[in-house]
C-alpha positions as CSV (number, residue, x, y, z in Angstrom):
1,M,8.3,14.3,4.7
2,V,8.8,18.0,4.0
3,P,11.6,19.4,6.0
4,E,10.7,22.3,7.4
5,D,14.3,23.4,7.9
6,M,15.5,22.1,3.6
7,K,18.1,24.1,1.8
8,P,18.0,24.6,-1.7
9,N,21.1,23.0,-3.3
10,E,23.6,25.2,-5.2
11,E,21.2,25.6,-8.1
12,G,18.4,26.1,-6.7
13,Q,17.2,23.1,-6.3
14,K,15.1,21.4,-3.9
15,V,17.0,18.0,-3.2
16,L,16.4,15.4,-0.3
17,Y,19.5,14.0,0.8
18,P,20.9,10.9,2.1
19,L,22.1,11.7,6.2
20,N,25.7,11.2,4.9
21,M,25.7,13.8,1.6
22,L,24.0,15.9,4.2
23,R,26.9,16.0,6.2
24,E,29.1,16.9,2.8
25,K,26.8,19.3,1.4
26,F,25.1,21.1,4.9
27,P,27.6,20.2,8.0
28,G,24.8,22.2,10.3
29,L,21.6,20.6,9.3
30,Y,23.4,17.5,9.7
31,E,24.1,18.2,12.8
32,V,20.9,18.3,13.6
33,K,19.6,15.8,11.0
34,V,22.2,13.5,13.1
35,K,20.6,13.6,16.7
36,K,16.9,12.2,15.6
37,Y,19.4,8.8,16.5
38,D,20.4,10.3,19.6
39,S,17.5,8.8,22.3
40,L,18.4,6.8,25.7
41,N,16.3,4.2,27.5
42,E,14.5,4.1,29.9
43,D,16.9,4.0,32.5
44,G,18.5,7.3,30.7
45,S,21.5,4.8,29.2
46,V,22.2,5.8,25.1
47,N,20.2,4.0,23.4
48,E,23.2,2.4,21.3
49,Y,20.2,0.6,18.8
50,R,18.8,4.0,17.8
51,K,22.5,5.7,17.3
52,S,24.0,2.6,14.8
53,I,21.4,3.4,12.8
54,P,22.9,5.5,10.0
55,S,26.0,2.8,9.5
56,T,23.6,-0.2,10.0
57,I,24.0,-1.9,6.3
58,I,21.5,-2.3,3.8
59,P,22.6,-5.9,2.0
60,V,20.7,-5.4,-0.7
61,L,22.5,-1.8,-2.2
62,E,26.1,-2.6,-2.5
63,K,27.7,-0.4,0.3
64,A,24.9,1.4,1.2
65,T,24.2,2.3,4.9
66,W,21.3,3.7,5.9
67,G,23.0,7.0,6.0
68,D,23.1,6.3,2.2
69,V,19.6,6.5,1.6
70,V,16.7,8.6,1.1
71,Q,14.0,7.1,3.4
72,L,10.4,6.7,1.3
73,T,7.4,5.0,2.4
74,A,4.1,4.4,0.2
75,I,1.9,4.2,2.9
76,H,-0.1,7.6,2.2
77,P,-0.1,10.2,5.1
78,E,-3.9,10.7,5.5
79,D,-3.5,7.3,6.1
80,L,-0.3,7.4,9.3
81,K,-2.8,10.7,10.1
82,K,-5.6,8.3,10.8
83,A,-3.8,5.8,12.8
84,L,-1.7,8.9,15.0
85,I,-5.2,9.8,15.6
86,D,-6.5,6.2,16.3
87,A,-3.9,6.1,18.6
88,G,-5.2,9.2,21.0
89,F,-2.7,11.8,19.4
90,Q,-3.5,15.0,17.3
91,P,-1.0,15.4,15.6
92,K,0.5,19.3,13.3
93,E,0.3,19.5,10.0
94,L,1.6,16.9,8.0
95,K,4.2,17.8,4.3
96,F,5.2,14.7,2.2
97,Y,7.0,15.2,-1.1
98,Q,4.4,13.2,-3.6
99,V,7.0,11.7,-5.2
100,D,6.9,9.4,-8.3
101,P,8.3,5.6,-8.2
102,E,9.0,5.4,-11.8
103,L,11.3,7.9,-11.0
104,L,13.3,5.6,-8.8
105,N,16.0,3.6,-10.7
106,P,15.4,-0.1,-9.4
107,E,18.9,-0.9,-9.3
108,N,19.8,1.8,-6.2
109,T,16.5,1.3,-4.4
110,T,15.2,-1.1,-2.4
111,I,12.4,-1.4,0.5
112,Y,12.8,-2.7,4.0
113,L,10.0,-4.8,5.6
114,Y,10.7,-4.8,9.5
115,Q,10.8,-8.7,9.6
116,D,13.3,-9.2,11.6
117,E,14.3,-7.7,14.5
118,F,16.6,-3.9,13.8
119,G,20.2,-5.1,13.8
120,K,19.1,-8.5,12.9
121,D,18.5,-8.3,9.4
122,S,19.1,-9.6,6.9
123,E,18.7,-10.4,2.7
124,E,14.6,-11.5,3.3
125,S,14.5,-8.2,5.3
126,F,13.9,-6.8,2.0
127,G,12.1,-7.3,-1.0
128,E,12.6,-5.7,-4.4
129,Y,11.9,-2.6,-5.5
130,N,8.6,-2.1,-8.5
131,P,6.6,0.3,-8.2
132,Q,3.5,-1.6,-9.8
133,K,3.4,-3.3,-6.3
134,L,3.8,-1.1,-4.0
135,N,0.2,-1.1,-3.1
136,E,1.9,-4.0,-1.2
137,H,3.2,-1.4,1.1
138,A,0.5,1.1,1.2
139,I,-0.9,-0.3,4.5
140,V,0.0,0.7,8.4
141,P,0.9,-2.4,9.6
142,E,-0.5,-2.7,12.7
143,K,2.3,-3.7,14.9
144,T,2.8,0.0,13.9
145,K,-1.3,0.9,14.9
146,E,0.0,-0.8,18.4
147,Y,3.0,1.1,19.1
148,Y,1.6,4.6,18.9
149,K,-1.2,3.2,21.2
150,E,1.1,1.7,23.8
151,K,3.2,5.4,22.8
152,F,0.1,7.6,23.3
153,L,-1.0,5.9,27.1
154,K,2.6,6.0,28.1
155,K,2.6,9.9,26.8
156,E,5.7,9.8,25.0
157,R,6.0,11.0,21.4
158,P,6.4,8.2,18.5
159,L,9.0,8.0,15.8
160,L,6.1,8.2,12.6
161,F,7.6,5.7,11.1
162,V,8.5,2.5,13.4
163,G,7.5,-1.2,12.0
164,V,6.4,1.1,8.6
165,P,8.0,-0.9,5.1
166,H,10.6,2.1,4.1
167,I,11.2,2.6,0.3
168,F,15.2,3.4,0.7
169,H,17.1,5.0,-2.3
170,K,20.7,5.1,-2.2
171,G,21.3,8.9,-3.2
172,P,19.9,11.7,-3.7
173,I,16.4,13.0,-4.6
174,D,15.4,16.6,-6.8
175,V,11.9,17.5,-5.2
176,S,12.0,20.4,-7.2
177,N,8.5,19.2,-8.9
178,F,6.9,17.0,-7.3
179,P,3.5,18.0,-5.4
180,V,3.6,18.0,-1.8
181,I,0.7,16.6,0.1
182,T,-0.8,18.3,3.6
183,V,-2.4,16.6,6.1
């Protein structure tokens, strides 16, 4: 997605930074972004699972955590928005960078498949990044559609990417010249 509060770097470029790099480059912005992992359980207690996400290790990317990667998806924004609408939501306008998959170094990139319960992921929960095979991960999963429906019925705001295969890229991505898709 295009962050509404994105700040250009020292050279004036638009760069998507992993959360941990934001801490160094834009500490105030980091404080805002890390709060998305602060959530409560239904009983009002802190959701330790959500809070631990940024420090969760990605076993197939050497010494990387969720906080060290930029998270992308192969699913077209129109499909995500349609799934939200089909569940009953009326989402606002969404903007996404269209990242050229050929520009991502496969050695620093993997696909998170959501096969296991979060936090109990094994190497099998991650797939090889191959730009020619991204269509295999370009469909909104049924479990995500069901999650959206459950959240709508509970009148709760859904997390947009629950159950959606993630493309994890270790390191920043300069998006200065990438087109923006608006849906």
